[in-house]
Every structure is written in structure tokens, then in C-alpha cells.
C-alpha positions in Angstrom: -12.2 -10.8 -2.8 -10.8 -14.3 -2.8 -7.1 -15.0 -3.7 -5.2 -18.1 -4.2 -1.5 -19.0 -3.7 0.1 -21.0 -6.3 3.7 -22.0 -7.4 5.1 -19.1 -5.6 2.6 -16.5 -7.4 -0.4 -14.8 -5.6 -3.3 -15.6 -8.2 -7.0 -14.3 -8.1 -9.6 -16.9 -7.7 -12.0 -15.2 -9.8 -10.9 -15.8 -13.6 -8.3 -13.5 -15.2 -8.2 -12.9 -18.8 -4.9 -14.7 -20.0 -2.9 -12.9 -22.5 -3.2 -14.7 -26.1 -0.3 -13.0 -28.1 1.6 -15.4 -30.3 5.3 -15.8 -30.1 7.6 -14.9 -27.0 5.4 -12.0 -25.6 5.0 -12.3 -21.9 1.8 -11.1 -20.2 1.1 -7.4 -19.8 3.3 -5.2 -21.5 6.2 -7.7 -21.9 5.9 -7.4 -25.5 5.6 -3.5 -25.8 7.4 -2.7 -28.8 8.5 0.7 -27.4 10.2 -1.2 -24.3 12.7 1.1 -22.5 16.1 -0.6 -21.8 19.0 0.5 -19.6 20.4 2.3 -22.7 18.4 5.1 -22.3 20.0 7.8 -20.0 17.8 10.0 -17.4 16.9 13.3 -19.0 18.7 16.6 -17.7 15.1 18.5 -17.8 14.6 20.3 -14.6 11.8 18.6 -12.5 8.8 20.6 -11.9 7.6 21.6 -8.5 5.8 18.6 -6.5 2.1 18.5 -7.2 -0.3 17.2 -4.1 -1.7 14.1 -4.4 -5.4 14.0 -5.3 -7.8 13.5 -2.2 -9.1 10.0 -3.8 -5.7 8.8 -3.6 -5.3 9.6 0.1 -8.4 7.7 1.1 -7.7 4.9 3.6 -7.9 1.5 1.9 -10.1 -1.3 3.5 -8.6 -3.6 5.9 -7.9 -7.1 5.0 -6.9 -6.4 1.1 -4.6 -9.1 -0.2 -1.1 -8.2 -0.9 -1.8 -8.7 -4.6 -5.0 -7.2 -6.2 -6.6 -8.4 -9.5 -10.0 -6.8 -9.2 -12.3 -4.7 -6.9 -16.0 -5.4 -5.5 -18.2 -7.1 -8.1 -21.2 -5.9 -6.8 -20.6 -2.2 -7.6 -20.6 -0.3 -10.8 -16.9 0.9 -11.1 -13.8 -0.4 -13.0 -10.5 0.8 -13.0 -8.8 1.3 -16.4 -4.9 1.2 -15.4 -2.3 2.5 -17.9 1.3 1.4 -18.1 3.0 4.8 -18.2 5.7 5.4 -20.9 5.9 6.2 -24.5 5.2 9.4 -26.7 4.0 12.3 -24.2 1.8 13.9 -26.9 -0.1 10.4 -27.4 -0.6 10.2 -23.3 -1.8 13.6 -23.2 -4.4 13.1 -25.7 -5.5 9.9 -23.8 -5.9 11.6 -20.5 -7.8 14.6 -22.4 -10.1 11.9 -23.8 -11.0 10.5 -20.6 -11.2 13.5 -18.8 -13.7 14.6 -21.5 -16.1 11.4 -20.7 -15.6 12.2 -17.0 -13.3 9.0 -16.4 -10.5 8.9 -14.1 -7.5 6.4 -14.6 -4.4 5.0 -12.8 -1.3 5.3 -14.6 1.8 3.0 -13.5 4.6 5.1 -14.7 8.3 3.8 -15.4 11.1 5.8 -14.1 12.8 6.3 -17.0 9.6 7.6 -18.7 9.5 10.2 -15.6 13.1 11.4 -16.4 12.3 11.8 -20.0 8.9 13.7 -19.6 8.9 14.8 -15.9 6.0 17.2 -16.6 3.7 14.1 -17.3 3.6 13.5 -13.6 1.9 16.7 -13.0 -0.2 16.3 -16.0 -1.7 13.0 -14.5 -2.2 14.3 -11.3 -4.0 17.5 -12.5 -6.3 15.8 -14.4 -7.8 13.9 -11.1 -6.1 10.6 -12.2 -3.9 8.5 -10.1 -0.1 7.7 -10.5 2.0 4.8 -9.5 5.0 2.8 -9.9 5.9 0.5 -12.8 9.6 0.1 -12.1 12.8 2.1 -13.2 13.5 0.4 -16.4 11.0 -2.0 -17.3 12.9 -5.0 -17.1 12.0 -8.4 -16.5 11.9 -8.0 -12.7 10.8 -11.5 -11.9 14.1 -12.9 -12.9 16.2 -10.4 -11.1 18.2 -10.8 -8.0 16.7 -9.2 -4.9 19.0 -6.4 -4.8 18.5 -5.5 -8.6 14.5 -6.0 -8.2 14.5 -3.9 -5.1 16.5 -0.9 -6.9 14.0 -1.2 -9.9 11.3 -0.2 -7.4 13.0 2.3 -5.3 14.7 4.4 -8.0 11.1 4.6 -9.6 9.8 5.6 -6.1 12.6 8.3 -5.6 11.3 10.0 -9.0 7.8 9.9 -7.6 8.5 11.5 -4.9 10.6 14.1 -6.1 8.1 15.1 -8.8 4.9 14.7 -6.7 5.9 14.6 -3.1 4.7 10.8 -2.8 5.8 7.5 -4.1 2.2 6.8 -5.0 -0.2 4.0 -3.4 0.4 1.1 -6.2 3.1 -0.6 -7.6 2.9 -3.1 -10.8 5.5 -5.2 -11.6 7.5 -5.1 -15.1 6.8 -7.6 -17.7 4.4 -9.8 -15.6 1.0 -9.9 -14.7 1.7 -11.0 -11.2 4.5 -10.4 -8.9 6.3 -13.3 -7.4 6.4 -13.8 -3.6 10.0 -12.2 -3.6 9.0 -9.1 -5.6 5.9 -8.6 -3.8 8.0 -8.6 -0.6 10.4 -6.2 -1.7 7.6 -3.9 -2.9 6.0 -4.1 0.7 9.7 -2.9 1.8 9.7 -0.3 -0.3 6.4 1.4 0.8 3.8 -0.6 -1.3 2.0 -2.9 0.5 -0.5 -3.8 -2.3 0.6 -5.0 -5.8 -1.7 -4.1 -8.5 -2.4 -6.5 -11.1 -5.3 -6.8 -13.5 -8.0 -9.1 -14.6 -8.6 -8.0 -18.2 -5.8 -7.7 -20.4 -6.4 -5.5 -23.4 -3.6 -6.8 -25.4 -3.1 -3.2 -26.9 0.8 -3.6 -26.7 0.6 -5.8 -29.6 -0.8 -3.1 -31.6 -3.9 -5.1 -33.0 -5.9 -1.8 -33.8 -8.4 0.2 -32.0 -11.2 -1.9 -33.0 -9.7 -5.0 -31.6 -8.4 -3.5 -28.3 -12.1 -2.1 -27.7 -13.6 -5.4 -28.2 -11.1 -7.3 -26.0 -11.8 -5.0 -23.1 -15.6 -4.8 -23.6 -15.8 -8.9 -24.1 -14.1 -9.2 -20.7 -14.7 -6.2 -18.3 -17.3 -6.7 -15.6 -18.0 -4.7 -12.4 -14.9 -4.4 -10.2 -12.6 -5.2 -13.1 -9.0 -3.7 -13.4 -7.9 -3.4 -16.9 -4.4 -3.2 -18.4 -3.8 -0.7 -21.1 -0.8 1.0 -22.3 0.4 4.6 -23.3 2.2 4.9 -26.3 0.0 3.3 -28.8 -2.2 5.0 -31.1 -4.8 2.1 -31.2 -5.2 2.4 -27.6 -6.2 6.2 -27.8 -8.5 5.3 -31.1 -10.0 2.6 -28.7 -10.6 4.7 -25.8 -13.7 6.6 -26.6 -15.5 3.3 -27.6 -14.5 1.5 -24.6 -15.7 4.6 -22.4 -19.1 4.6 -24.4 -19.3 0.7 -24.0 -18.8 1.1 -20.3 -21.6 3.8 -19.7 -24.2 1.6 -21.8 -23.7 -0.9 -19.1 -23.8 1.3 -16.4 -20.3 1.0 -15.5 -17.9 3.9 -14.6 -14.2 4.3 -14.9 -12.6 5.3 -11.8 -9.2 5.4 -10.1 -8.1 2.1 -8.4 -8.3 3.8 -4.9 -11.8 4.8 -5.7 -12.5 1.3 -7.0 -11.5 -0.1 -3.8 -13.2 2.5 -1.4 -16.3 3.5 -2.9 
């Protein structure tokens, strides 16, 4: 994988799919209508017992991976469907079940406040054989924060993950940005995430264009090694998933966790 450094941001040399949403929407989940902000207080629900991390997530990564990863090897047959983790737990549970019926394994980047509100989702993700990572505590615009505030966004979510699962997870994805700035990438490494997980295919599902549009956007851009950005909490994403998985299967592609994408 070849990566370029430009204007303080690490960018993949392989082409990435740019978000085309109108208005003031930022890349990735910046325009998510279910956005969580600092007004939400943590839930008082009792945390479930920690769940062991799946074996796939414990595999050592290859040496030489860049600090910011937008895709995996292009020569294989694997792709990673990555989900920004927040929103209605019922929708999330239904989506996980749909993936499991098709034999797909996902990577979920959880927002810390979502874990406070629905702590049992951490167990549900891992019990399904999926991978769980960090998508900041409150899903604010981390790129514009002070170093102290940005670091707290990363570590507070990491603390939730550790308490619920026994691990901070392998992957960190910045909130409201496709790529981490150099400062955010350094802070993530300091917090225990040496590799920031970006993506090269943006489904734009957070704009709620409908299931057919989400399916078409993914299948038009995906190729071997792709990391696809999707979201929990949107009914159209759930509607689109069976068609996405079927389309991948017809092309001889398989949906695996990000760790499996980079180690298989």
C-alpha cells in the first residue's frame, strides 16, 4: 500500500471515493442526522462482564503498515465493511444478524456515548465474530479540537471499550473526518492505536438516500482490498446490506474484519 503525505494529512495514493453530499456535510459521518453531542449523559446501566477479544483481532499485523490505512491488499478477494457504531440498538442488532446470515464479518467503530447508552452492544458485536474499535467519545469534530480535548475524546472511548471487553480494540477512526490530521494520528498512537483506520469507499448512507442508492454507491466503487464506510442507525443501510453482500459474492469478494483483510 502506498500512501502520500499532503497538507498535514496522510492520504492514500490509491484513489478514494469522495463524499458528494451537498451543503455543509463533512466527510464520513459528519452529517449523520443521529449525531450525538455532549448534551447526552452516560447511562447508569450496569456494564456486562468483559468479553474476550476474538482470535482474528489478536493476529499480529504485518510490519510496515502506514500510520493511516485506507485500504488493504488489492490482489486478494477480501473487503472490509466498517460501521460507525451508534444509533438505535435494534437496527444495529438486525444489521449484525443480517451480516452473520451471509457469513460476513464486520468492523464496528463505536462511539463512547453509544456504549454508555447501550453497553450490551459491545458484547453483541464481539459474540458475532466481528471486530470492535474506537470512534471517539462524543463524535465531535476532533480535527478542530485542542490536543488535550482530542486526546480525551480518544481515551474516554478507549476506557469504555476496555471496561466492556477487556481491550481498547485495535482500530481508531476519527470523528467527522475521513482522515486524521497528523496531530490526531499522533494522539491516537499515544493512546494505543498506532494505525488510524480510514476508508476508500464512502457509502454516503448517513445522508439517508435510501437502500438502493446505498447499495449502488458501494458496489460501484468497491474493489479487492477496499475499506467501506457505513453506519449503524440508518434504516436504508440495513435495507441495502443484503444486496451489498450478494453483489460482493457475485464478484468473488468476501466481507471480513479489517484485521483479517490485512493479515489473510
